[in-house]
C-alpha positions in Angstrom: 113.4 52.2 83.7 109.9 50.9 84.6 109.3 50.0 88.2 109.8 46.3 87.4 111.9 44.5 84.9 109.7 43.1 82.1 110.4 39.4 81.9 109.2 37.2 79.0 108.0 33.7 79.7 107.0 31.2 77.0 103.5 29.9 77.8 104.3 26.3 77.2 105.1 23.4 79.5 108.7 23.1 78.4 109.8 26.1 80.6 108.0 25.1 83.8 111.2 23.9 85.4 112.8 27.3 84.8 109.9 29.5 86.1 108.0 27.5 88.7 110.0 28.5 91.8 110.5 32.1 90.5 106.7 32.5 90.0 105.3 30.5 92.9 107.7 30.2 95.7 109.9 33.3 96.0 107.3 36.1 96.1 107.9 39.5 94.5 111.4 39.8 93.1 111.1 43.0 91.2 109.9 41.7 87.8 106.7 41.8 85.8 106.1 38.5 84.0 104.8 38.6 80.4 103.6 35.3 78.9 103.2 34.5 75.3 104.1 32.2 72.4 107.7 32.2 71.2 106.6 34.4 68.2 104.8 36.8 70.4 107.8 37.1 72.8 110.2 37.6 69.9 108.1 40.5 68.6 107.9 42.1 72.1 111.6 41.8 72.7 112.3 43.2 69.2 110.1 46.3 69.9 111.6 46.8 73.3 108.3 45.9 75.1 110.3 43.4 77.1 113.7 43.8 78.8 114.8 40.2 79.3 113.4 36.7 78.7 113.2 33.7 76.5 113.4 34.2 72.7 113.9 31.8 69.8 117.4 31.2 68.6 116.1 32.4 65.2 115.2 35.7 66.7 118.7 36.1 68.2 120.2 35.2 64.8 118.1 38.0 63.1 119.0 40.7 65.6 122.2 39.9 67.4 123.0 43.7 67.6 120.0 44.0 70.0 120.6 41.1 72.4 123.1 39.6 74.8 122.7 35.9 75.6 122.2 34.9 79.3 124.8 32.2 80.1 123.7 28.7 81.0 120.1 29.0 79.9 118.4 27.5 76.9 115.7 25.2 75.7 117.5 22.5 73.8 117.5 18.8 73.1 120.2 16.2 72.5 118.0 14.1 70.4 114.2 13.9 70.5 112.6 17.2 71.7 109.2 15.8 72.2 107.2 18.9 71.4 108.6 20.1 68.0 106.9 17.7 65.7 106.1 17.4 62.0 102.9 15.3 61.4 102.4 14.0 57.9 99.8 12.1 56.0 102.5 10.4 53.8 106.2 9.7 53.8 108.4 12.7 54.1 110.3 12.3 50.8 106.9 12.8 49.1 106.4 16.3 50.5 108.1 18.1 47.7 105.8 20.9 46.5 103.0 19.8 48.8 101.3 22.1 51.3 102.8 22.0 54.7 101.2 24.1 57.5 103.6 25.7 59.9 102.6 27.0 63.3 102.5 30.8 63.4 103.8 30.5 67.0 107.1 29.0 65.9 110.3 30.7 64.7 113.2 28.3 65.3 111.1 25.2 64.6 109.9 26.5 61.3 113.4 27.4 60.2 114.7 24.1 61.3 112.0 22.2 59.4 113.2 23.9 56.2 116.8 22.8 56.9 115.8 19.2 57.7 113.5 18.6 54.8 116.0 20.0 52.4 119.0 18.2 53.8 117.6 14.8 54.9 114.8 14.3 52.3 115.8 16.7 49.5 112.3 18.2 49.3 111.0 21.8 49.3 107.3 21.9 50.3 104.9 24.8 50.0 105.1 26.2 53.5 102.0 28.0 54.7 101.8 29.7 58.1 98.7 29.5 60.2 96.7 27.3 62.6 97.9 23.7 62.7 94.8 22.0 64.1 91.1 21.7 63.1 90.2 23.5 59.8 93.8 24.9 59.7 95.2 21.5 58.9 92.5 20.5 56.4 93.9 19.8 53.0 97.5 20.0 54.3 99.9 17.2 53.5 101.7 17.8 56.8 101.6 20.2 59.7 104.4 21.4 62.1 103.2 21.9 65.7 105.2 23.0 68.7 104.8 23.2 72.5 101.7 21.9 74.2 99.8 21.7 70.9 102.4 19.2 69.6 102.0 17.1 72.8 98.3 17.0 72.3 98.5 16.0 68.7 101.0 13.3 69.5 98.8 11.9 72.2 95.8 11.9 69.7 97.7 9.7 67.3 95.7 10.9 64.2 98.7 11.4 61.8 100.4 8.2 60.4 103.9 9.8 60.0 105.7 11.9 62.7 109.1 13.5 62.7 110.7 14.8 65.9 112.8 17.7 64.7 115.3 17.4 67.6 116.0 13.8 66.7 116.3 14.6 63.0 118.8 17.4 63.8 120.9 15.0 65.8 120.8 12.5 63.0 122.0 15.2 60.6 124.7 16.9 62.7 125.3 14.9 65.9 124.9 18.1 67.9 122.2 19.4 70.3 119.6 21.8 68.9 119.0 25.0 70.7 115.3 26.0 70.1 115.3 28.9 72.5 117.7 31.1 74.5 117.4 33.7 77.2 118.6 37.1 76.3 118.6 40.6 77.6 118.3 43.7 75.4 121.6 45.4 75.1 120.1 48.8 75.8 118.6 47.6 79.0 121.8 45.8 80.1 123.8 49.0 79.5 121.4 51.1 81.5 120.5 48.6 84.3 123.4 46.2 84.7 122.6 45.2 88.3 118.9 44.6 87.6 119.7 42.4 84.7 122.4 40.5 86.7 120.0 40.0 89.6 117.3 38.5 87.4 119.8 36.3 85.6 120.9 34.9 89.0 117.3 34.4 90.0 116.5 32.5 86.8 119.5 30.2 87.4 118.4 29.6 91.0 114.9 28.8 89.8 116.3 26.4 87.1 118.3 24.5 89.8 115.2 24.2 91.9 113.0 23.1 89.0 115.4 20.4 87.8 115.6 19.0 91.3 111.7 18.8 91.4 110.8 17.3 88.1 108.6 14.5 89.5 106.6 17.0 91.5 106.3 19.3 88.4 105.3 16.4 86.3 102.4 15.4 88.6 101.3 19.1 88.7 101.3 19.6 85.0 100.0 16.2 83.8 96.4 16.7 84.7 96.2 20.1 83.0 97.3 18.6 79.6 95.5 15.2 79.9 98.8 13.4 80.2 100.2 11.1 82.9 102.9 12.2 85.3 105.2 9.6 83.7 104.6 11.1 80.2 105.4 14.6 81.4 108.5 13.4 83.3 109.8 11.6 80.2 109.2 14.8 78.2 111.1 17.0 80.7 114.0 14.5 80.8 114.3 14.8 77.0 115.0 18.5 77.3 118.3 20.3 78.1 118.3 23.7 79.7 122.1 24.4 79.6 124.1 26.4 77.1 127.6 25.1 76.8 130.2 24.6 74.0 128.2 21.8 72.3 125.2 24.1 72.2 127.3 26.9 70.7 128.4 24.4 68.0 124.8 23.5 67.4 123.8 27.2 67.1 126.6 28.1 64.7 125.9 25.0 62.5 122.2 25.9 62.4 123.0 29.5 61.4 125.3 28.2 58.7 122.5 26.1 57.2 120.2 29.1 57.3 122.7 31.3 55.6 123.1 28.6 52.9 119.3 28.6 52.4 119.2 32.3 52.1 117.3 32.7 55.4 120.1 34.7 57.0 122.2 37.4 55.3 125.2 37.0 57.6 126.5 34.9 60.4 125.6 36.3 63.9 128.2 36.4 66.6 127.3 34.8 69.9 127.7 37.6 72.5 127.0 37.0 76.2 125.8 39.2 79.1 128.7 39.6 81.4 131.4 39.0 78.8 132.0 38.0 75.2 130.3 40.9 73.6 
């Protein structure tokens, strides 16, 4: 084992309530923080360059044999997610065969978009991965942005049509959508059970602190993104950081859609750290 547990942290605003106390208030707790986009953290966890951290639900679905879910931690929405947004130049039913740019930072969002456009609008665009702003969006009929990039595009108001993927998923299924989960690598958990358990408890404590301090965190983060504290607070309050029975139903339903689309070969089981797998 390395001297410190390697902990992955998404570099977006949406996880600030989970990590702020852990990063800024409680000093050195035996972990090394590694920040990155969801896609970057997925790859690091897959290679074993991280021991524990946030990954996309899509990454878990593709490699359940490698991971154990950490209970009561997710990045979910029960309706609008606020920062997983499809911006389009025309109505969504007209996107069939059209070029749609998908952020290379996304995994779950990109997979969810395929489900939603197929199920709600009966279209199959030409998905192209790459930059979603500037020249990357030139010539595209639509572009999918996530995280802080989506918040900035929404504030700019340059695209006439906008689809919030969390809201669209709820319209389709009535269930929460789980964009990301926290997981520990099985090999690390087997070899360092106490270290994994300690960090899981620390993440839960930090989450409790963060959810009790959302107005403070909103004021702190607003200026950095050019948003008002009220806008950031509204965004935080759209998100759901738990992982309960409804979230499990949402995950399983998502995986079933992906299997039907040929994106998954088989249904992954949900296995948890500390039990259930």
